[in-house]
C-alpha positions in Angstrom: -31.0 37.2 42.6 -29.8 39.1 39.9 -26.0 38.7 40.7 -26.7 34.7 40.7 -28.7 35.1 37.1 -25.5 36.6 35.7 -23.1 33.8 37.2 -25.4 30.9 35.4 -24.6 32.7 32.7 -21.3 33.0 32.4 -21.0 29.5 33.7 -22.9 28.3 30.9 -21.0 30.2 28.4 -17.9 28.5 29.8 -18.8 24.8 29.5 -20.4 25.6 26.1 -17.3 27.2 24.9 -15.5 24.0 26.3 -18.1 21.1 25.6 -17.7 23.0 21.4 -13.8 23.3 21.5 -14.0 19.3 22.2 -17.0 18.3 20.1 -14.6 20.1 17.1 -11.7 18.0 18.2 -13.6 14.7 18.5 -14.6 15.3 14.8 -11.0 16.6 13.3 -9.6 13.2 14.6 -13.1 10.8 12.9 -12.3 13.0 9.7 -8.6 12.2 9.8 -9.2 8.3 11.0 -12.0 8.3 8.3 -9.5 10.1 5.2 -7.1 7.2 6.4 -8.9 4.4 6.2 -10.3 5.8 2.9 -7.0 5.7 1.6 -5.8 2.5 2.7 -9.1 1.2 1.2 -8.0 2.9 -2.4 -4.7 1.1 -1.6 -6.0 -1.9 -1.3 -8.1 -1.7 -4.7 -4.9 -0.6 -6.6 -2.9 -3.6 -5.2 -4.9 -6.4 -6.1 -6.2 -4.6 -9.3 -2.5 -4.6 -10.2 -1.8 -8.3 -9.0 -4.9 -9.4 -11.4 -3.5 -7.4 -14.1 -0.1 -8.6 -14.3 -0.7 -12.2 -12.9 -2.4 -12.5 -16.5 0.3 -11.3 -18.5 2.6 -13.8 -20.5 4.2 -10.5 -22.0 5.4 -7.5 -20.2 7.5 -4.5 -21.7 8.9 -1.8 -19.2 7.2 1.0 -21.1 3.8 -0.8 -20.9 4.2 -1.3 -17.1 4.9 2.4 -16.7 2.1 3.1 -18.3 0.5 0.9 -16.5 1.5 2.4 -13.5 0.7 5.6 -14.4 -2.2 4.8 -14.7 -3.2 3.0 -11.9 -1.0 5.7 -8.9 -1.5 9.2 -10.2 0.7 10.9 -7.4 -1.2 13.5 -7.8 -4.4 11.4 -6.1 -2.9 9.3 -4.0 0.5 11.0 -3.3 3.8 9.2 -2.3 4.4 5.5 -2.2 6.5 2.5 -2.4 5.4 -0.4 -4.9 6.8 -3.7 -4.6 6.2 -6.8 -7.2 7.4 -10.0 -6.2 6.8 -13.0 -8.5 6.9 -16.0 -6.2 6.9 -19.9 -6.3 4.6 -21.8 -4.2 8.2 -23.0 -2.3 8.8 -19.4 -1.6 11.6 -19.1 -3.7 11.8 -15.7 -5.9 11.7 -16.2 -9.4 13.4 -12.3 -9.7 14.4 -9.5 -7.4 11.6 -7.6 -6.0 10.3 -4.9 -9.1 10.3 -1.6 -7.2 8.9 2.0 -8.2 8.0 5.1 -6.5 9.7 8.2 -4.8 9.5 6.9 -1.2 12.1 3.8 -0.3 12.4 1.6 2.4 9.3 2.3 4.4 7.7 -1.1 3.4 8.3 -4.4 5.8 10.3 -6.4 4.2 9.0 -9.6 2.4 12.6 -11.2 1.6 14.6 -12.9 3.5 17.6 -15.0 2.1 16.5 -14.9 -1.1 12.8 -16.6 -0.4 9.6 -14.5 0.6 8.6 -14.5 3.9 5.2 -12.9 4.1 1.7 -14.4 4.0 0.7 -16.2 1.3 -2.4 -18.0 0.3 -1.6 -21.0 -0.4 2.0 -22.7 0.1 3.5 -25.8 -1.2 7.3 -26.2 -0.5 7.7 -29.3 -3.1 5.9 -27.6 -5.6 8.1 -24.8 -8.0 5.8 -24.9 -11.5 3.1 -22.3 -10.1 3.9 -19.0 -9.1 2.2 -16.1 -7.5 2.2 -12.5 -8.5 2.8 -10.4 -5.1 2.0 -6.3 -4.9 2.5 -5.1 -1.8 2.0 -1.1 -2.0 2.9 1.3 1.4 2.5 4.8 2.2 3.2 6.9 5.1 0.2 8.4 7.1 2.0 11.4 8.2 0.8 14.3 6.7 -2.8 12.7 5.5 -5.0 15.0 7.4 -4.7 18.2 9.2 -5.3 16.6 12.9 -2.6 13.8 11.9 0.0 15.4 14.4 -2.2 13.6 16.9 -2.3 10.1 14.9 1.4 8.3 15.4 2.9 8.1 11.5 2.1 4.6 11.0 3.1 2.8 7.8 -0.1 1.9 5.9 0.7 -1.3 4.2 -0.9 -3.3 1.8 -0.5 -6.7 0.1 -2.5 -8.8 -2.9 -1.6 -12.1 -4.0 -2.4 -13.5 -7.2 -2.0 -16.6 -8.9 -0.2 -16.6 -12.5 -2.4 -18.1 -15.4 1.0 -18.7 -16.9 3.9 -20.7 -15.8 6.3 -17.9 -17.1 6.3 -14.4 -17.9 8.5 -13.1 -20.6 10.3 -9.6 -20.0 11.6 -7.2 -22.4 15.8 -6.8 -22.3 15.0 -3.4 -20.0 13.3 -5.2 -17.0 15.2 -8.3 -17.3 18.1 -6.1 -16.8 16.6 -4.6 -14.0 15.2 -6.8 -12.6 18.8 -9.4 -12.7 17.0 -12.1 -15.0 18.9 -13.6 -17.9 17.4 -15.3 -20.9 15.4 -18.2 -19.9 15.9 -17.9 -15.5 12.3 -16.7 -15.3 11.4 -20.2 -16.3 
């Protein structure tokens, strides 16, 4: 009878150890998924705020835009990213080349093909080119976000926000115009 009790206690200890290990792994995966989902929510908030702020501007200077991006996208808080800003007419034509920022490149899926915007749009009119949208695309790789991220396949967190422009045109300073390949009067 004594050996039987010792065997039962040994089995119970093994079962407890295995169950505890599985429970800890499950908690870690849930915590990682929560962290990734929270970061996606932060990116969504940031991209919508940027599109809202930029869509009500009538003039943008490079120094002002860089300051705005430094405040909205602190690398210490959100990590490495790729940011693309488009000015898209309702006929899907682009008013300027995509404005690119961030320390990552080529991780965002391309939203432009042959000078036309191919991403989703909240509204569209092939005849109308006098109304424009500001489209902000913010991307980051999920690799290295959390301790258990090695178990989760590396994916790109891609968030796109649209906002209708308040003014027909946005006047850009010389530095931004040069970067976006806009000649005087092209932004009309």
